[in-house]
C-alpha positions, -999 to +999 in steps of 0.1 A: -015-170+120-013-145+091-025-153+056+003-134+039+035-117+051+049-091+026+085-084+033+110-057+025+089-036+002+095+002+001+067+012+024+050+045+015+021+058+036+011+088+015+022+113+041+054+125+024+076+108+052+107+089+042+098+054+030+106+025+053+110-012+045+084-027+068+069-062+069+031-061+063+009-089+076-024-096+059-052-116+076-087-121+062-079-097+033-071-068+056-038-053+069-033-068+103+002-057+111+028-032+099+062-036+116+099-035+110+100-073+113+071-098+116+080-132+130+044-144+133+037-175+111+021-170+078+006-192+051+025-174+024+055-150+024+064-127-004+097-108-007+091-076-026+124-058-023+127-031-050+089-026-052+068+000-035+041-011-011+012+013-006-008-001+022-043+013+024-041+047+007-043+039-031-078+033-043-075+013-075-113+015-082-113+051-096-125+069-126-097+094-131-101+094-169-137+108-166-126+135-141-098+147-163-120+147-194-151+164-179-134+188-154-098+193-164-094+224-142-108+209-110-087+196-082-089+158-085-075+129-066-042+131-085-035+162-065-043+146-031-012+125-028 
């Protein structure tokens, strides 16, 4: 059983490919499944149509402000997709 099933979000993988609308299954705080449709039972379900879902490639624990301030000409993570 999944802890959470996130449904119908605009799925972006950071590769530049056309976004899909997959279901994403979460178990023990980790992505367990990414499929077009997940019918496995889940403790919670969230419909997120109209929102982007960025599974696994956005690091929210960053310090971009320092990079831009101290090295504005360097290639930073903004440029990496």
